[in-house]
N, C-alpha and C positions, 0 to 999 in steps of 0.2 A: 416856771415850766408846768405846759400845761395837761401838753400828753407825747406818748412815745408809744412808737411803733419799729417792728422787728420785721425785716425784710429780709425771709428766709432763703429767699430764689438770689437774691442782686448782694445778701450777705452784707445788709445796713442794719444800723439802727438809726430811726428818723427822730428828729427832736421838733415839737412842735410848739411853742407862746409866742410870751408878748415879747421878747428881749430883743435887743438890737446888736449885741457884740457877744459874741464866746470868747476868753481871754480878751486877746485885743484885736481881734479880726472882725470884720462888719457880718453879720449874719440875722437878718432883717427875718426874726419869727420862725427861718424853719433851717432846721441843716441836717447835713447824713453824719454820722462817725461811722470808721468800718475796721475800727479796735486802736488804731495807730491817730487819728487825725481829722479834725472838723470839716466837713467840705460845703460849701455852698451851693444852695441849688435856685442859681436865678438871680433873681434880685428880691426873692423872696418877698415879703410883702410890705403895707405899706407903712411909710411913719407917723407917729405917735401924733396926735393933731392937741388942738387947744386943751381938751377937756375928755380924751379917750385915747387908749392904745391900741393899734387891730392886735387881732388874736389870733393864731394858729387854732379849731380848737380838734380839728381828728384828722385818720388817715385811714385810708382802704385800699385794696386792693383786692381783683378778681381778675379772669385772664385777659379781659378787654385793657385793664392799664392799673396804675398806681394812682390814686384821687386825693385830693384833700383839702380839706374845708377849714376857710379862715372867717374872720368877723372883718372883711375887709373889703374894700371893693376894688383894692389893687392888688390884684397876686402880680408877682413875675414881674416882669419889664412893660409888659401891658397890661391893659387895665382890665381887668377880669374880676366879676362880679362872684364869691362867696365860694363857688367851687371852679377846682381846675385839674387837671392832667397832667402828668409829668412823662416827658418824651423821652426821656432820658438825658436830655439838655436842657429844655425849658418848661415853662407852664403852658399848658394850654387851654385856651376857653372851650367848653362843651355846652356852650347854651344856655346857662340855668340864672334864670332871674324869678324871683319869688318874691311873693307881694301880702302885705294884710293891709284890707280898706282902701287898696290905692296905691300905698304907700311900698315902696322898698322895704323887703325885710328879711334880713339874713338868718339861714336854717339853722341848729345845733346839733344836729345829733349824725354818723354815718354809721349802716352796717353794711356786711355783707349776709346776703338770706339767698341762698339757691344760685349763685355766683351771680346775683342780680345787686346794682348799689342800689341802696335807700336811703334818700336822705331826706329826715325830717325835721318839724323844727313846728314855728309858728304861723302856717301864710295858706291863704286861702286861694290864692292862684299863682301858677307858674306858664311863660310864656301866652298869658290872658285867658289857660282853662283853669276852668274850678278847680281846685285843692282841699284838699282838707289835712292840711299840714304834714302830708306824704305824698314824697315823690319815688319813683323809679328810673333810672337809666340801663337800660338792654344794653348800651355799647355806642348806640346811634342813635338813639331817638329817648324823648322821657315821657311819663305815662304819670296820669294821676289818679290810676285804680284806687280799689279801698274809700269810697267814699259813701258813708252811711247817712240815711236820708234824715233817722233818726237822732241824730247828734247836732248840735246847734255849731256854729263859728265860734260862740262864746267860750274861750281859754282855751281854743283845742291850742295842745301844743306837744306834738308828739316827738316820741327817743330812740330807744335804739330799738330793735327787731330780731329777731333772733327765731329760726323751725324747732320748733321742739314738739319729735313727734311727727303728725304729719298738718299741723299747728303754725300757723303764723302769729306769734304772739309779740306785741309792742308796749312797750309804758309811756304814759301820756298821761294829757288830763283832760278827758271829756266830758263833757254835759250833757245830759240828753233833754228834751222837749221839758222833761218834769222837774228838774232839776237835780237828779243823781248824776252820782259821779265816777267815776272809772279811773284811774291810778292806772292801772295793769290792764290789757283789755287783749281777748283773741277773736281773730278772724273769722266769720261763720261760712263766710261764702257772698254774705250779703250784708252783715251788723256786725260791730263790733259788743263785745258780749263778754261778762265776768269769769273771772279765771276763779275758779272756785270760793266765790264771794266774799273775795280778798280786796283790798286796799279801794274802800268805796269812801275812803273820807280823806279831804283836801291836804290834809296835815301830813300825810304820807308822801313824802318824795320820793325818789328812783332812779337814779342815776346810771344803772348798772343790769342788763340780763344778760345772760348766757347759759348754757347746757355744759354741764359735768355729770358723769357716771349716769345720766342719761331721767336724769334731774334740773328741773327748770331753776336757777338760783336766780335770786330778785333782792340788788343788793340797793343801799340811799340814806335816808333820814328819818326814815321811821322807828316808833320807840313806842312801845306798851304803855308807857307811863302818861304819854299826850293820846294815843290812842287805843283803848284795851281791846280794843278789837283786832288789831293791827297781829300779826302771824308771827311776828318776831321783833329784834333789836336789832335794823339799818342792815338786816341779811335775813332772808329766808331761803325756803324749798319747795318744789313743788312736784310730788312724783304723780301727778296724773287724778288721783283720787284725795292728798291732804295736805296741807302748808304744815311744814314744820319750821324750827326757830333754831336750830344747829345749838345745840345745848346754851341758849341762853342770846346767842351770835354777839354782836360786839356792843361796846357802851363806852361815855363816858361817866367821869365821877360816880361808880359804882350804878349805874344805872338813873340816877335821879334826872339827869339831863341826856337829850338824843346823844349817840353819833354817828357820824357820818360814814359811808365808805363810798368814795369818789370810782374806784376803778377795781376791776378783777380781772386775773390771768390764768388761766389753766397750762399746766407743764408736768408731765407724767401725768404721777396720779395726784397730784396737791393742786388746790386752789388757792392762788397769791390774792390776800384781801389787801387795799390800802386805804387810809383816808383821814379821820380824825376819829380816834378812840383810843383808849386808857384799859381796858378789858375786852380777853375774846374767851367767851366761854368763863371760867375759874379763872383765868389765869389774870395777869397786868401782861399790861402792852402797850406798843409805843407805836401806834399808827400803822403798823405792818403786822399781818397774820396769816397763818398758812392753816388750810383744814382741809385732810384726807378723806373725808368723806365719815368721817365719825368723830373726830378728836380735834381739837384745837394744839397746833404750836405758835409761840412766840418767842422775843427778843428782845434782852433788856436792856437794850441800846437806848439811851433817852435821843427823841428826835425835837428841836426847836420850831417846831412849825408846827406843819401838816403834807401828808402827801398825795399828791393828785391825779399821780399814775404809774403805771409798772409793766415792764415789759423782762421779757427772758433772751440775752442775748449772748451765745455764746456760753460759757458757765457760768454767765451773773444774773441776780435781778440787779437791773437798774430801777431806779425811782427819780420821778421829777415832782417838785410841787412846791410851794413856798415853807422851804426849810434852810436855814442857814447852817446849821451845828447838827453832828452825828453821833453821840457819845462824846461829846462834850470836843471834836475834832471840826476844823471848820470846813463844810463842806456844801456850799449853796447853790440851791437848786438840783442839782443834779448828783447822783450819784450810785455805787453799786456795790454788791457784796456778792460772793461766792455762793453758788444755790447750796454747797452744803456748810454755811456757814450763817445763814438766815437766822435760821433761828436755834435757840439753846435751851427750852423748855418745853414740856407736853403734857397736856392732861392725860390723866389717866382713873382708870377705875378699878378696883381692885373688888374681886369677888361677882362681879354680877356680870353676867353675858354684856357685851359690848353691841349687840344690833338693836340700837334704839331707832331703827326706823318702821320695823316690824311693829303693827299694835291693833289688836282688834278691840282696844275700845280706847276712848280721848276723855281727857279731865279736863274743867272749866270751873271756875274762871284759874288761870294760872301764870304767869305765878297769882300769889293770894296770901291774905295774911291769915285767914279765921277757916274758913270749911270748904271744901271741895265736891264738884260731883262727880262719880266717876261714870261715864255712859257706852253701854256699848249697842250695836247694830240692831241685834236680835235677842231673843233668849236661848240661853244655853240646854244641852240637854240633861247636862249634871252640872250640882253645885261645880262653884270656882275658886278655889283658894286666892284670896290675893296677899301677897306680901309685901314689905315698907321696909327697904332699905336706903341707907343714908349715902353720900357721898362716896364713904370710903368703901361700900361694900357693906358696913355691919347689920346685921337684919333687926329690924325691931320689933316690929309685931306683922302676927295675921290677922285676915277675916273672912269671913265666906261672903261671897256671892252668891247668890241663892237661884237658881238654873230660871228662875219664875219670873225673876227682877230683869232691869234692863238699867237701871239706874240704882245707884247705893251713893249717900251722902259720909262723908270722913271728916272730922274735926279735928285739925291739926294745926288750931292757934298755941299749942304746949309745947311743939316742936322748936327749936332753937332754927333763925332762919341758913337759908342755907337751900344745897341742891338734894331732891334726895328722886329715889326710882321705885314703881310701882310694878310691880312682877308678877303677870299671872301665868302661876305653876304650870296650870292645865296646855294651855295653850302657846306658852313662852313667848307671851304679849307683853310689852315693856314697855313704857313711857316715862317722861322726867315731869318731875313737878317744882315751882323755886316758890319759895318759902321765905316772905322780907318780912 
């Protein structure tokens, strides 16, 4: 199971992947669930070949219709390449033909931005028109805007796009003429530019972007052990001024190996995160975690495999992926859980104010095992007392940050590995430090 989508208007959960059957019924790559039974949607997608099986990759819906993206040149009962529109009875061709170096090449991602369908991937032309990995469909015609002459076609591969405040931001792998890399970029009207200086290493992979509580969330396979300049571990957020790592993010094996986030879903005041990880912040996790804006919550139920997608349908979280058993019970590829039962453990911070997003200073390197530098953007009008707390809220020591200084070094090599909080009494600023 590769992707899930909830159609709140028609009241269906739509499933997509490379499957050929659901139960004993033929369902080639796509099906819809009304809460009681799985129904077919036209003829689905093509059959498996000798070396490859077609797969549904994404769904999207706007006021013009419901769309499916499939790694297949056969959608429905007719031969449709890659992108098709559902008319309530069958899949329709909307004329998407993408190429790379003259060879037909399928796209990777769907997004809806300003009610327009964005189709993204690695292609340099559609319908004979120059493109740069990104095309938009307004319900009538295809357009290939967002071409940056300073970016080469080498290694072009766009992904999901989102409108953050007034800016269009997409994840991608863009290479400029000097060899510089952008893995997430903002369109400034003429060119793709960096978002806060982050994600300039090809080792960083991004799978999903969305907006949650007026902040941009980015998730994928990046990790500070592989790239010390990464803004987090598999997930990070941008508030328009700085990046934050969500209490350490999500990771595998105590952060020695990168985790992966495959999908994120927002519902009410929570962000549901799924992928391949065994920790979220300070908590053990099993491929599913919930972020409320300040803390992580997780479940102890073991998942034998990985979770590739998630969606909220009625009162339950549905997950799909490459798993066979959950909590010791047989649940191959698709499972659901009541929303109030998804998590059973949540992070707590005792005795320390919880608003860790507001900060007037930065700390680097972070994480570290030796010395940290505390930097503030300008000198202060008075001396500032800085306090260090451990994760349980116990005060460890204080020191004075002199008003004429913008930087102070602090040796924490004697502290035990763990999470610590640096708190500025006069300003209420607070930031988190990971000692390993």
